[in-house]
N, CA, C, O and CB atoms as a CASP TS submission, in Angstrom:
PFRMAT TS
TARGET T0000
AUTHOR 0000-0000-0000
METHOD Language model
MODEL 1
PARENT N/A
ATOM      1  N   MET     1     -24.199  -2.048  20.765  1.00  0.00           N
ATOM      2  CA  MET     1     -23.089  -2.102  21.697  1.00  0.00           C
ATOM      3  C   MET     1     -21.816  -1.631  20.992  1.00  0.00           C
ATOM      4  O   MET     1     -21.500  -2.087  19.894  1.00  0.00           O
ATOM      5  CB  MET     1     -22.913  -3.534  22.263  1.00  0.00           C
ATOM      6  N   THR     2     -21.106  -0.732  21.623  1.00  0.00           N
ATOM      7  CA  THR     2     -19.869  -0.197  21.078  1.00  0.00           C
ATOM      8  C   THR     2     -18.680  -0.940  21.690  1.00  0.00           C
ATOM      9  O   THR     2     -18.614  -1.130  22.905  1.00  0.00           O
ATOM     10  CB  THR     2     -19.763   1.328  21.344  1.00  0.00           C
ATOM     11  N   VAL     3     -17.751  -1.353  20.841  1.00  0.00           N
ATOM     12  CA  VAL     3     -16.543  -2.037  21.294  1.00  0.00           C
ATOM     13  C   VAL     3     -15.437  -1.006  21.459  1.00  0.00           C
ATOM     14  O   VAL     3     -15.224  -0.166  20.585  1.00  0.00           O
ATOM     15  CB  VAL     3     -16.116  -3.159  20.295  1.00  0.00           C
ATOM     16  N   ASP     4     -14.739  -1.076  22.583  1.00  0.00           N
ATOM     17  CA  ASP     4     -13.589  -0.207  22.816  1.00  0.00           C
ATOM     18  C   ASP     4     -12.604  -0.411  21.666  1.00  0.00           C
ATOM     19  O   ASP     4     -12.225  -1.547  21.381  1.00  0.00           O
ATOM     20  CB  ASP     4     -12.913  -0.507  24.205  1.00  0.00           C
ATOM     21  N   PRO     5     -12.182   0.667  21.000  1.00  0.00           N
ATOM     22  CA  PRO     5     -11.268   0.507  19.856  1.00  0.00           C
ATOM     23  C   PRO     5      -9.901  -0.055  20.229  1.00  0.00           C
ATOM     24  O   PRO     5      -9.131  -0.442  19.350  1.00  0.00           O
ATOM     25  CB  PRO     5     -11.079   1.829  19.177  1.00  0.00           C
ATOM     26  N   TRP     6      -9.594  -0.102  21.522  1.00  0.00           N
ATOM     27  CA  TRP     6      -8.315  -0.656  21.971  1.00  0.00           C
ATOM     28  C   TRP     6      -8.526  -1.868  22.866  1.00  0.00           C
ATOM     29  O   TRP     6      -7.777  -2.081  23.820  1.00  0.00           O
ATOM     30  CB  TRP     6      -7.504   0.408  22.714  1.00  0.00           C
ATOM     31  N   SER     7      -9.544  -2.661  22.559  1.00  0.00           N
ATOM     32  CA  SER     7      -9.732  -3.925  23.273  1.00  0.00           C
ATOM     33  C   SER     7      -9.310  -5.062  22.343  1.00  0.00           C
ATOM     34  O   SER     7      -9.188  -4.868  21.133  1.00  0.00           O
ATOM     35  CB  SER     7     -11.224  -4.101  23.748  1.00  0.00           C
ATOM     36  N   VAL     8      -9.090  -6.243  22.910  1.00  0.00           N
ATOM     37  CA  VAL     8      -8.708  -7.381  22.081  1.00  0.00           C
ATOM     38  C   VAL     8      -9.779  -7.688  21.047  1.00  0.00           C
ATOM     39  O   VAL     8      -9.484  -8.261  19.998  1.00  0.00           O
ATOM     40  CB  VAL     8      -8.449  -8.609  22.947  1.00  0.00           C
ATOM     41  N   PHE     9     -11.014  -7.315  21.331  1.00  0.00           N
ATOM     42  CA  PHE     9     -12.112  -7.581  20.401  1.00  0.00           C
ATOM     43  C   PHE     9     -12.072  -6.664  19.176  1.00  0.00           C
ATOM     44  O   PHE     9     -12.750  -6.917  18.181  1.00  0.00           O
ATOM     45  CB  PHE     9     -13.443  -7.421  21.116  1.00  0.00           C
ATOM     46  N   ALA    10     -11.283  -5.614  19.256  1.00  0.00           N
ATOM     47  CA  ALA    10     -11.148  -4.684  18.132  1.00  0.00           C
ATOM     48  C   ALA    10      -9.854  -4.902  17.350  1.00  0.00           C
ATOM     49  O   ALA    10      -9.604  -4.221  16.356  1.00  0.00           O
ATOM     50  CB  ALA    10     -11.205  -3.251  18.636  1.00  0.00           C
ATOM     51  N   PHE    11      -9.029  -5.855  17.801  1.00  0.00           N
ATOM     52  CA  PHE    11      -7.788  -6.120  17.071  1.00  0.00           C
ATOM     53  C   PHE    11      -8.148  -6.598  15.667  1.00  0.00           C
ATOM     54  O   PHE    11      -9.151  -7.288  15.484  1.00  0.00           O
ATOM     55  CB  PHE    11      -6.901  -7.182  17.817  1.00  0.00           C
ATOM     56  N   PRO    12      -7.337  -6.235  14.676  1.00  0.00           N
ATOM     57  CA  PRO    12      -7.644  -6.647  13.303  1.00  0.00           C
ATOM     58  C   PRO    12      -7.917  -8.145  13.184  1.00  0.00           C
ATOM     59  O   PRO    12      -7.358  -8.957  13.921  1.00  0.00           O
ATOM     60  CB  PRO    12      -6.501  -6.267  12.385  1.00  0.00           C
ATOM     61  N   LYS    13      -8.773  -8.483  12.255  1.00  0.00           N
ATOM     62  CA  LYS    13      -9.162  -9.870  12.006  1.00  0.00           C
ATOM     63  C   LYS    13      -8.491 -10.364  10.727  1.00  0.00           C
ATOM     64  O   LYS    13      -7.951  -9.578   9.948  1.00  0.00           O
ATOM     65  CB  LYS    13     -10.707 -10.004  11.901  1.00  0.00           C
ATOM     66  N   GLY    14      -8.534 -11.664  10.528  1.00  0.00           N
ATOM     67  CA  GLY    14      -8.071 -12.233   9.273  1.00  0.00           C
ATOM     68  C   GLY    14      -6.775 -13.000   9.397  1.00  0.00           C
ATOM     69  O   GLY    14      -6.193 -13.122  10.476  1.00  0.00           O
ATOM     70  N   ALA    15      -6.340 -13.515   8.258  1.00  0.00           N
ATOM     71  CA  ALA    15      -5.157 -14.366   8.203  1.00  0.00           C
ATOM     72  C   ALA    15      -3.890 -13.624   8.630  1.00  0.00           C
ATOM     73  O   ALA    15      -3.068 -14.174   9.362  1.00  0.00           O
ATOM     74  CB  ALA    15      -4.982 -14.915   6.801  1.00  0.00           C
ATOM     75  N   ARG    16      -3.730 -12.397   8.183  1.00  0.00           N
ATOM     76  CA  ARG    16      -2.527 -11.624   8.522  1.00  0.00           C
ATOM     77  C   ARG    16      -2.431 -11.431  10.033  1.00  0.00           C
ATOM     78  O   ARG    16      -1.371 -11.641  10.623  1.00  0.00           O
ATOM     79  CB  ARG    16      -2.539 -10.248   7.807  1.00  0.00           C
ATOM     80  N   ALA    17      -3.533 -11.033  10.655  1.00  0.00           N
ATOM     81  CA  ALA    17      -3.552 -10.836  12.106  1.00  0.00           C
ATOM     82  C   ALA    17      -3.335 -12.163  12.829  1.00  0.00           C
ATOM     83  O   ALA    17      -2.639 -12.209  13.843  1.00  0.00           O
ATOM     84  CB  ALA    17      -4.885 -10.197  12.550  1.00  0.00           C
ATOM     85  N   GLY    18      -3.920 -13.231  12.320  1.00  0.00           N
ATOM     86  CA  GLY    18      -3.740 -14.549  12.925  1.00  0.00           C
ATOM     87  C   GLY    18      -2.298 -15.004  12.869  1.00  0.00           C
ATOM     88  O   GLY    18      -1.773 -15.546  13.841  1.00  0.00           O
ATOM     89  N   THR    19      -1.663 -14.787  11.743  1.00  0.00           N
ATOM     90  CA  THR    19      -0.248 -15.136  11.594  1.00  0.00           C
ATOM     91  C   THR    19       0.605 -14.294  12.544  1.00  0.00           C
ATOM     92  O   THR    19       1.548 -14.798  13.154  1.00  0.00           O
ATOM     93  CB  THR    19       0.216 -14.932  10.128  1.00  0.00           C
ATOM     94  N   PHE    20       0.269 -13.017  12.663  1.00  0.00           N
ATOM     95  CA  PHE    20       0.976 -12.130  13.578  1.00  0.00           C
ATOM     96  C   PHE    20       0.881 -12.649  15.013  1.00  0.00           C
ATOM     97  O   PHE    20       1.896 -12.749  15.702  1.00  0.00           O
ATOM     98  CB  PHE    20       0.410 -10.704  13.486  1.00  0.00           C
ATOM     99  N   LEU    21      -0.323 -12.977  15.464  1.00  0.00           N
ATOM    100  CA  LEU    21      -0.514 -13.473  16.833  1.00  0.00           C
ATOM    101  C   LEU    21       0.207 -14.801  17.029  1.00  0.00           C
ATOM    102  O   LEU    21       0.807 -15.031  18.079  1.00  0.00           O
ATOM    103  CB  LEU    21      -2.014 -13.634  17.149  1.00  0.00           C
ATOM    104  N   HIS    22       0.154 -15.668  16.038  1.00  0.00           N
ATOM    105  CA  HIS    22       0.864 -16.946  16.105  1.00  0.00           C
ATOM    106  C   HIS    22       2.362 -16.701  16.278  1.00  0.00           C
ATOM    107  O   HIS    22       3.015 -17.374  17.075  1.00  0.00           O
ATOM    108  CB  HIS    22       0.595 -17.791  14.833  1.00  0.00           C
ATOM    109  N   THR    23       2.899 -15.753  15.543  1.00  0.00           N
ATOM    110  CA  THR    23       4.317 -15.411  15.641  1.00  0.00           C
ATOM    111  C   THR    23       4.667 -14.953  17.054  1.00  0.00           C
ATOM    112  O   THR    23       5.707 -15.334  17.591  1.00  0.00           O
ATOM    113  CB  THR    23       4.679 -14.318  14.624  1.00  0.00           C
ATOM    114  N   LEU    24       3.801 -14.137  17.659  1.00  0.00           N
ATOM    115  CA  LEU    24       4.071 -13.689  19.021  1.00  0.00           C
ATOM    116  C   LEU    24       4.190 -14.878  19.969  1.00  0.00           C
ATOM    117  O   LEU    24       5.101 -14.931  20.795  1.00  0.00           O
ATOM    118  CB  LEU    24       2.971 -12.738  19.500  1.00  0.00           C
ATOM    119  N   PHE    25       3.269 -15.829  19.848  1.00  0.00           N
ATOM    120  CA  PHE    25       3.311 -16.990  20.728  1.00  0.00           C
ATOM    121  C   PHE    25       4.541 -17.864  20.451  1.00  0.00           C
ATOM    122  O   PHE    25       5.013 -18.560  21.351  1.00  0.00           O
ATOM    123  CB  PHE    25       2.033 -17.814  20.567  1.00  0.00           C
ATOM    124  N   GLU    26       5.055 -17.839  19.245  1.00  0.00           N
ATOM    125  CA  GLU    26       6.292 -18.568  18.945  1.00  0.00           C
ATOM    126  C   GLU    26       7.509 -17.870  19.538  1.00  0.00           C
ATOM    127  O   GLU    26       8.461 -18.530  19.954  1.00  0.00           O
ATOM    128  CB  GLU    26       6.467 -18.720  17.433  1.00  0.00           C
ATOM    129  N   GLU    27       7.487 -16.557  19.580  1.00  0.00           N
ATOM    130  CA  GLU    27       8.656 -15.770  19.971  1.00  0.00           C
ATOM    131  C   GLU    27       8.763 -15.516  21.474  1.00  0.00           C
ATOM    132  O   GLU    27       9.868 -15.345  21.989  1.00  0.00           O
ATOM    133  CB  GLU    27       8.631 -14.462  19.257  1.00  0.00           C
ATOM    134  N   VAL    28       7.648 -15.489  22.175  1.00  0.00           N
ATOM    135  CA  VAL    28       7.648 -15.126  23.593  1.00  0.00           C
ATOM    136  C   VAL    28       8.045 -16.320  24.458  1.00  0.00           C
ATOM    137  O   VAL    28       7.588 -17.443  24.242  1.00  0.00           O
ATOM    138  CB  VAL    28       6.265 -14.601  24.016  1.00  0.00           C
ATOM    139  N   ASP    29       8.890 -16.056  25.425  1.00  0.00           N
ATOM    140  CA  ASP    29       9.280 -17.057  26.418  1.00  0.00           C
ATOM    141  C   ASP    29       8.145 -17.161  27.433  1.00  0.00           C
ATOM    142  O   ASP    29       7.874 -16.210  28.165  1.00  0.00           O
ATOM    143  CB  ASP    29      10.647 -16.683  27.119  1.00  0.00           C
ATOM    144  N   PHE    30       7.483 -18.314  27.475  1.00  0.00           N
ATOM    145  CA  PHE    30       6.326 -18.483  28.353  1.00  0.00           C
ATOM    146  C   PHE    30       6.683 -18.437  29.829  1.00  0.00           C
ATOM    147  O   PHE    30       5.801 -18.262  30.670  1.00  0.00           O
ATOM    148  CB  PHE    30       5.644 -19.783  28.050  1.00  0.00           C
ATOM    149  N   THR    31       7.951 -18.588  30.158  1.00  0.00           N
ATOM    150  CA  THR    31       8.356 -18.512  31.559  1.00  0.00           C
ATOM    151  C   THR    31       8.648 -17.068  31.978  1.00  0.00           C
ATOM    152  O   THR    31       8.838 -16.790  33.162  1.00  0.00           O
ATOM    153  CB  THR    31       9.589 -19.389  31.799  1.00  0.00           C
ATOM    154  N   ALA    32       8.683 -16.170  31.024  1.00  0.00           N
ATOM    155  CA  ALA    32       8.965 -14.756  31.304  1.00  0.00           C
ATOM    156  C   ALA    32       7.708 -14.064  31.825  1.00  0.00           C
ATOM    157  O   ALA    32       6.590 -14.543  31.635  1.00  0.00           O
ATOM    158  CB  ALA    32       9.488 -14.037  30.034  1.00  0.00           C
ATOM    159  N   ASP    33       7.917 -12.943  32.475  1.00  0.00           N
ATOM    160  CA  ASP    33       6.812 -12.077  32.872  1.00  0.00           C
ATOM    161  C   ASP    33       6.334 -11.379  31.596  1.00  0.00           C
ATOM    162  O   ASP    33       7.040 -10.541  31.035  1.00  0.00           O
ATOM    163  CB  ASP    33       7.250 -11.030  33.996  1.00  0.00           C
ATOM    164  N   LEU    34       5.147 -11.727  31.151  1.00  0.00           N
ATOM    165  CA  LEU    34       4.663 -11.176  29.878  1.00  0.00           C
ATOM    166  C   LEU    34       4.403  -9.681  29.944  1.00  0.00           C
ATOM    167  O   LEU    34       4.236  -9.035  28.909  1.00  0.00           O
ATOM    168  CB  LEU    34       3.398 -11.882  29.457  1.00  0.00           C
ATOM    169  N   MET    35       4.365  -9.122  31.153  1.00  0.00           N
ATOM    170  CA  MET    35       4.177  -7.683  31.295  1.00  0.00           C
ATOM    171  C   MET    35       5.516  -6.949  31.419  1.00  0.00           C
ATOM    172  O   MET    35       5.548  -5.750  31.700  1.00  0.00           O
ATOM    173  CB  MET    35       3.303  -7.386  32.513  1.00  0.00           C
ATOM    174  N   SER    36       6.612  -7.667  31.209  1.00  0.00           N
ATOM    175  CA  SER    36       7.943  -7.067  31.339  1.00  0.00           C
ATOM    176  C   SER    36       8.271  -6.157  30.154  1.00  0.00           C
ATOM    177  O   SER    36       7.647  -6.231  29.096  1.00  0.00           O
ATOM    178  CB  SER    36       9.005  -8.163  31.461  1.00  0.00           C
ATOM    179  N   GLU    37       9.258  -5.307  30.363  1.00  0.00           N
ATOM    180  CA  GLU    37       9.731  -4.407  29.300  1.00  0.00           C
ATOM    181  C   GLU    37      10.335  -5.213  28.154  1.00  0.00           C
ATOM    182  O   GLU    37      10.191  -4.837  26.990  1.00  0.00           O
ATOM    183  CB  GLU    37      10.774  -3.402  29.855  1.00  0.00           C
ATOM    184  N   GLU    38      11.004  -6.307  28.467  1.00  0.00           N
ATOM    185  CA  GLU    38      11.604  -7.150  27.432  1.00  0.00           C
ATOM    186  C   GLU    38      10.538  -7.699  26.481  1.00  0.00           C
ATOM    187  O   GLU    38      10.703  -7.661  25.262  1.00  0.00           O
ATOM    188  CB  GLU    38      12.385  -8.308  28.075  1.00  0.00           C
ATOM    189  N   VAL    39       9.463  -8.201  27.042  1.00  0.00           N
ATOM    190  CA  VAL    39       8.370  -8.720  26.210  1.00  0.00           C
ATOM    191  C   VAL    39       7.702  -7.579  25.459  1.00  0.00           C
ATOM    192  O   VAL    39       7.331  -7.737  24.296  1.00  0.00           O
ATOM    193  CB  VAL    39       7.330  -9.477  27.072  1.00  0.00           C
ATOM    194  N   ALA    40       7.545  -6.435  26.107  1.00  0.00           N
ATOM    195  CA  ALA    40       6.966  -5.265  25.439  1.00  0.00           C
ATOM    196  C   ALA    40       7.794  -4.875  24.220  1.00  0.00           C
ATOM    197  O   ALA    40       7.241  -4.543  23.172  1.00  0.00           O
ATOM    198  CB  ALA    40       6.869  -4.077  26.414  1.00  0.00           C
ATOM    199  N   GLU    41       9.105  -4.912  24.352  1.00  0.00           N
ATOM    200  CA  GLU    41       9.978  -4.570  23.224  1.00  0.00           C
ATOM    201  C   GLU    41       9.815  -5.570  22.081  1.00  0.00           C
ATOM    202  O   GLU    41       9.785  -5.182  20.914  1.00  0.00           O
ATOM    203  CB  GLU    41      11.448  -4.524  23.677  1.00  0.00           C
ATOM    204  N   LEU    42       9.711  -6.843  22.413  1.00  0.00           N
ATOM    205  CA  LEU    42       9.522  -7.876  21.392  1.00  0.00           C
ATOM    206  C   LEU    42       8.197  -7.662  20.656  1.00  0.00           C
ATOM    207  O   LEU    42       8.150  -7.702  19.426  1.00  0.00           O
ATOM    208  CB  LEU    42       9.561  -9.287  22.032  1.00  0.00           C
ATOM    209  N   ILE    43       7.135  -7.436  21.406  1.00  0.00           N
ATOM    210  CA  ILE    43       5.824  -7.222  20.797  1.00  0.00           C
ATOM    211  C   ILE    43       5.829  -5.955  19.956  1.00  0.00           C
ATOM    212  O   ILE    43       5.319  -5.947  18.836  1.00  0.00           O
ATOM    213  CB  ILE    43       4.730  -7.141  21.876  1.00  0.00           C
ATOM    214  N   THR    44       6.402  -4.889  20.490  1.00  0.00           N
ATOM    215  CA  THR    44       6.461  -3.622  19.753  1.00  0.00           C
ATOM    216  C   THR    44       7.243  -3.787  18.453  1.00  0.00           C
ATOM    217  O   THR    44       6.874  -3.222  17.423  1.00  0.00           O
ATOM    218  CB  THR    44       7.102  -2.522  20.620  1.00  0.00           C
ATOM    219  N   HIS    45       8.309  -4.552  18.506  1.00  0.00           N
ATOM    220  CA  HIS    45       9.094  -4.820  17.289  1.00  0.00           C
ATOM    221  C   HIS    45       8.215  -5.507  16.233  1.00  0.00           C
ATOM    222  O   HIS    45       8.199  -5.102  15.070  1.00  0.00           O
ATOM    223  CB  HIS    45      10.338  -5.707  17.622  1.00  0.00           C
ATOM    224  N   HIS    46       7.496  -6.534  16.644  1.00  0.00           N
ATOM    225  CA  HIS    46       6.647  -7.252  15.695  1.00  0.00           C
ATOM    226  C   HIS    46       5.477  -6.395  15.219  1.00  0.00           C
ATOM    227  O   HIS    46       5.064  -6.493  14.063  1.00  0.00           O
ATOM    228  CB  HIS    46       6.124  -8.534  16.326  1.00  0.00           C
ATOM    229  N   LEU    47       4.944  -5.558  16.102  1.00  0.00           N
ATOM    230  CA  LEU    47       3.889  -4.631  15.680  1.00  0.00           C
ATOM    231  C   LEU    47       4.408  -3.709  14.579  1.00  0.00           C
ATOM    232  O   LEU    47       3.718  -3.464  13.589  1.00  0.00           O
ATOM    233  CB  LEU    47       3.376  -3.799  16.883  1.00  0.00           C
ATOM    234  N   SER    48       5.623  -3.201  14.755  1.00  0.00           N
ATOM    235  CA  SER    48       6.170  -2.289  13.746  1.00  0.00           C
ATOM    236  C   SER    48       6.431  -3.000  12.422  1.00  0.00           C
ATOM    237  O   SER    48       6.247  -2.412  11.357  1.00  0.00           O
ATOM    238  CB  SER    48       7.462  -1.654  14.253  1.00  0.00           C
ATOM    239  N   LEU    49       6.859  -4.267  12.480  1.00  0.00           N
ATOM    240  CA  LEU    49       7.084  -5.021  11.243  1.00  0.00           C
ATOM    241  C   LEU    49       5.805  -5.176  10.430  1.00  0.00           C
ATOM    242  O   LEU    49       5.842  -5.222   9.200  1.00  0.00           O
ATOM    243  CB  LEU    49       7.657  -6.393  11.563  1.00  0.00           C
ATOM    244  N   GLU    50       4.682  -5.256  11.123  1.00  0.00           N
ATOM    245  CA  GLU    50       3.391  -5.450  10.449  1.00  0.00           C
ATOM    246  C   GLU    50       2.603  -4.150  10.292  1.00  0.00           C
ATOM    247  O   GLU    50       1.459  -4.158   9.837  1.00  0.00           O
ATOM    248  CB  GLU    50       2.555  -6.456  11.217  1.00  0.00           C
ATOM    249  N   ASN    51       3.226  -3.033  10.674  1.00  0.00           N
ATOM    250  CA  ASN    51       2.578  -1.718  10.590  1.00  0.00           C
ATOM    251  C   ASN    51       1.306  -1.628  11.430  1.00  0.00           C
ATOM    252  O   ASN    51       0.346  -0.959  11.049  1.00  0.00           O
ATOM    253  CB  ASN    51       2.250  -1.399   9.147  1.00  0.00           C
ATOM    254  N   TYR    52       1.311  -2.311  12.579  1.00  0.00           N
ATOM    255  CA  TYR    52       0.237  -2.164  13.558  1.00  0.00           C
ATOM    256  C   TYR    52       0.648  -1.077  14.546  1.00  0.00           C
ATOM    257  O   TYR    52       1.834  -0.886  14.815  1.00  0.00           O
ATOM    258  CB  TYR    52      -0.060  -3.522  14.295  1.00  0.00           C
ATOM    259  N   ASP    53      -0.328  -0.379  15.075  1.00  0.00           N
ATOM    260  CA  ASP    53      -0.085   0.690  16.031  1.00  0.00           C
ATOM    261  C   ASP    53       0.583   0.133  17.292  1.00  0.00           C
ATOM    262  O   ASP    53       0.115  -0.867  17.838  1.00  0.00           O
ATOM    263  CB  ASP    53      -1.405   1.406  16.387  1.00  0.00           C
ATOM    264  N   PRO    54       1.668   0.760  17.766  1.00  0.00           N
ATOM    265  CA  PRO    54       2.336   0.284  18.981  1.00  0.00           C
ATOM    266  C   PRO    54       1.447   0.354  20.222  1.00  0.00           C
ATOM    267  O   PRO    54       1.754  -0.256  21.247  1.00  0.00           O
ATOM    268  CB  PRO    54       3.591   1.088  19.219  1.00  0.00           C
ATOM    269  N   GLN    55       0.350   1.098  20.127  1.00  0.00           N
ATOM    270  CA  GLN    55      -0.593   1.193  21.244  1.00  0.00           C
ATOM    271  C   GLN    55      -1.216  -0.178  21.573  1.00  0.00           C
ATOM    272  O   GLN    55      -1.780  -0.362  22.652  1.00  0.00           O
ATOM    273  CB  GLN    55      -1.702   2.213  20.913  1.00  0.00           C
ATOM    274  N   TRP    56      -1.111  -1.128  20.645  1.00  0.00           N
ATOM    275  CA  TRP    56      -1.623  -2.477  20.888  1.00  0.00           C
ATOM    276  C   TRP    56      -0.769  -3.259  21.881  1.00  0.00           C
ATOM    277  O   TRP    56      -1.234  -4.256  22.434  1.00  0.00           O
ATOM    278  CB  TRP    56      -1.707  -3.236  19.583  1.00  0.00           C
ATOM    279  N   CYS    57       0.443  -2.841  22.112  1.00  0.00           N
ATOM    280  CA  CYS    57       1.378  -3.630  22.927  1.00  0.00           C
ATOM    281  C   CYS    57       0.819  -4.011  24.302  1.00  0.00           C
ATOM    282  O   CYS    57       0.753  -5.205  24.595  1.00  0.00           O
ATOM    283  CB  CYS    57       2.663  -2.858  23.110  1.00  0.00           C
ATOM    284  N   PRO    58       0.414  -3.074  25.161  1.00  0.00           N
ATOM    285  CA  PRO    58      -0.060  -3.488  26.485  1.00  0.00           C
ATOM    286  C   PRO    58      -1.330  -4.341  26.421  1.00  0.00           C
ATOM    287  O   PRO    58      -1.549  -5.202  27.274  1.00  0.00           O
ATOM    288  CB  PRO    58      -0.315  -2.265  27.343  1.00  0.00           C
ATOM    289  N   ILE    59      -2.152  -4.102  25.422  1.00  0.00           N
ATOM    290  CA  ILE    59      -3.372  -4.897  25.256  1.00  0.00           C
ATOM    291  C   ILE    59      -2.997  -6.336  24.913  1.00  0.00           C
ATOM    292  O   ILE    59      -3.570  -7.279  25.459  1.00  0.00           O
ATOM    293  CB  ILE    59      -4.287  -4.292  24.151  1.00  0.00           C
ATOM    294  N   LEU    60      -2.037  -6.499  24.011  1.00  0.00           N
ATOM    295  CA  LEU    60      -1.584  -7.838  23.640  1.00  0.00           C
ATOM    296  C   LEU    60      -0.861  -8.524  24.792  1.00  0.00           C
ATOM    297  O   LEU    60      -0.988  -9.736  24.966  1.00  0.00           O
ATOM    298  CB  LEU    60      -0.671  -7.768  22.423  1.00  0.00           C
ATOM    299  N   GLN    61      -0.107  -7.765  25.576  1.00  0.00           N
ATOM    300  CA  GLN    61       0.552  -8.356  26.745  1.00  0.00           C
ATOM    301  C   GLN    61      -0.485  -8.913  27.721  1.00  0.00           C
ATOM    302  O   GLN    61      -0.339 -10.030  28.217  1.00  0.00           O
ATOM    303  CB  GLN    61       1.444  -7.308  27.453  1.00  0.00           C
ATOM    304  N   GLN    62      -1.516  -8.143  27.990  1.00  0.00           N
ATOM    305  CA  GLN    62      -2.565  -8.588  28.910  1.00  0.00           C
ATOM    306  C   GLN    62      -3.306  -9.788  28.347  1.00  0.00           C
ATOM    307  O   GLN    62      -3.585 -10.749  29.063  1.00  0.00           O
ATOM    308  CB  GLN    62      -3.551  -7.450  29.196  1.00  0.00           C
ATOM    309  N   TRP    63      -3.620  -9.727  27.070  1.00  0.00           N
ATOM    310  CA  TRP    63      -4.356 -10.825  26.436  1.00  0.00           C
ATOM    311  C   TRP    63      -3.541 -12.116  26.459  1.00  0.00           C
ATOM    312  O   TRP    63      -4.068 -13.183  26.774  1.00  0.00           O
ATOM    313  CB  TRP    63      -4.723 -10.459  24.988  1.00  0.00           C
ATOM    314  N   MET    64      -2.252 -12.014  26.123  1.00  0.00           N
ATOM    315  CA  MET    64      -1.405 -13.203  26.128  1.00  0.00           C
ATOM    316  C   MET    64      -1.276 -13.777  27.539  1.00  0.00           C
ATOM    317  O   MET    64      -1.254 -14.995  27.716  1.00  0.00           O
ATOM    318  CB  MET    64      -0.017 -12.872  25.562  1.00  0.00           C
ATOM    319  N   THR    65      -1.192 -12.902  28.540  1.00  0.00           N
ATOM    320  CA  THR    65      -1.137 -13.356  29.926  1.00  0.00           C
ATOM    321  C   THR    65      -2.395 -14.144  30.273  1.00  0.00           C
ATOM    322  O   THR    65      -2.318 -15.206  30.891  1.00  0.00           O
ATOM    323  CB  THR    65      -0.971 -12.160  30.883  1.00  0.00           C
ATOM    324  N   GLN    66      -3.547 -13.625  29.877  1.00  0.00           N
ATOM    325  CA  GLN    66      -4.812 -14.325  30.143  1.00  0.00           C
ATOM    326  C   GLN    66      -4.864 -15.665  29.421  1.00  0.00           C
ATOM    327  O   GLN    66      -5.300 -16.661  29.999  1.00  0.00           O
ATOM    328  CB  GLN    66      -6.004 -13.459  29.717  1.00  0.00           C
ATOM    329  N   VAL    67      -4.430 -15.702  28.181  1.00  0.00           N
ATOM    330  CA  VAL    67      -4.443 -16.942  27.406  1.00  0.00           C
ATOM    331  C   VAL    67      -3.563 -17.996  28.074  1.00  0.00           C
ATOM    332  O   VAL    67      -3.973 -19.149  28.211  1.00  0.00           O
ATOM    333  CB  VAL    67      -3.968 -16.686  25.961  1.00  0.00           C
ATOM    334  N   LEU    68      -2.370 -17.612  28.486  1.00  0.00           N
ATOM    335  CA  LEU    68      -1.436 -18.576  29.065  1.00  0.00           C
ATOM    336  C   LEU    68      -1.842 -19.049  30.456  1.00  0.00           C
ATOM    337  O   LEU    68      -1.413 -20.117  30.892  1.00  0.00           O
ATOM    338  CB  LEU    68      -0.064 -17.973  29.127  1.00  0.00           C
ATOM    339  N   LYS    69      -2.655 -18.277  31.153  1.00  0.00           N
ATOM    340  CA  LYS    69      -3.131 -18.674  32.482  1.00  0.00           C
ATOM    341  C   LYS    69      -4.373 -19.553  32.410  1.00  0.00           C
ATOM    342  O   LYS    69      -4.744 -20.186  33.398  1.00  0.00           O
ATOM    343  CB  LYS    69      -3.426 -17.442  33.321  1.00  0.00           C
ATOM    344  N   HIS    70      -5.006 -19.594  31.269  1.00  0.00           N
ATOM    345  CA  HIS    70      -6.245 -20.370  31.123  1.00  0.00           C
ATOM    346  C   HIS    70      -5.915 -21.857  31.018  1.00  0.00           C
ATOM    347  O   HIS    70      -5.091 -22.248  30.191  1.00  0.00           O
ATOM    348  CB  HIS    70      -7.048 -19.902  29.876  1.00  0.00           C
ATOM    349  N   PRO    71      -6.559 -22.700  31.856  1.00  0.00           N
ATOM    350  CA  PRO    71      -6.275 -24.142  31.781  1.00  0.00           C
ATOM    351  C   PRO    71      -6.755 -24.741  30.466  1.00  0.00           C
ATOM    352  O   PRO    71      -7.769 -24.318  29.911  1.00  0.00           O
ATOM    353  CB  PRO    71      -6.934 -24.877  32.951  1.00  0.00           C
ATOM    354  N   LEU    72      -6.018 -25.723  29.978  1.00  0.00           N
ATOM    355  CA  LEU    72      -6.370 -26.374  28.719  1.00  0.00           C
ATOM    356  C   LEU    72      -7.403 -27.487  28.942  1.00  0.00           C
ATOM    357  O   LEU    72      -8.193 -27.794  28.050  1.00  0.00           O
ATOM    358  CB  LEU    72      -5.110 -26.946  28.046  1.00  0.00           C
ATOM    359  N   ASN    73      -7.390 -28.088  30.138  1.00  0.00           N
ATOM    360  CA  ASN    73      -8.361 -29.131  30.464  1.00  0.00           C
ATOM    361  C   ASN    73      -8.441 -29.253  31.988  1.00  0.00           C
ATOM    362  O   ASN    73      -7.886 -28.416  32.700  1.00  0.00           O
ATOM    363  CB  ASN    73      -7.966 -30.506  29.804  1.00  0.00           C
ATOM    364  N   GLU    74      -9.119 -30.275  32.493  1.00  0.00           N
ATOM    365  CA  GLU    74      -9.289 -30.426  33.926  1.00  0.00           C
ATOM    366  C   GLU    74      -7.961 -30.586  34.669  1.00  0.00           C
ATOM    367  O   GLU    74      -7.871 -30.219  35.841  1.00  0.00           O
ATOM    368  CB  GLU    74     -10.171 -31.609  34.205  1.00  0.00           C
ATOM    369  N   GLN    75      -6.950 -31.113  34.027  1.00  0.00           N
ATOM    370  CA  GLN    75      -5.640 -31.292  34.639  1.00  0.00           C
ATOM    371  C   GLN    75      -4.736 -30.070  34.486  1.00  0.00           C
ATOM    372  O   GLN    75      -3.615 -30.055  34.995  1.00  0.00           O
ATOM    373  CB  GLN    75      -4.965 -32.494  34.042  1.00  0.00           C
ATOM    374  N   GLY    76      -5.217 -29.063  33.797  1.00  0.00           N
ATOM    375  CA  GLY    76      -4.431 -27.844  33.624  1.00  0.00           C
ATOM    376  C   GLY    76      -3.620 -27.868  32.381  1.00  0.00           C
ATOM    377  O   GLY    76      -2.902 -26.911  32.094  1.00  0.00           O
TER
END
């Protein structure tokens, strides 16, 4: 099975990538539209700081949206 090189499953692995993703969740306003240009600029800025390809931005926006919409337990 081939994984799309621009899917969340192909995003870099490891501590550096984990810290990067953690930083995004610290920086993003959860009440904002995660698909907004403002959030895209924030993500793109952090991608550039870590030398990740800016092409990851819309993929990360979609992934973060899915994560935040997922219920944590039966009560949401």
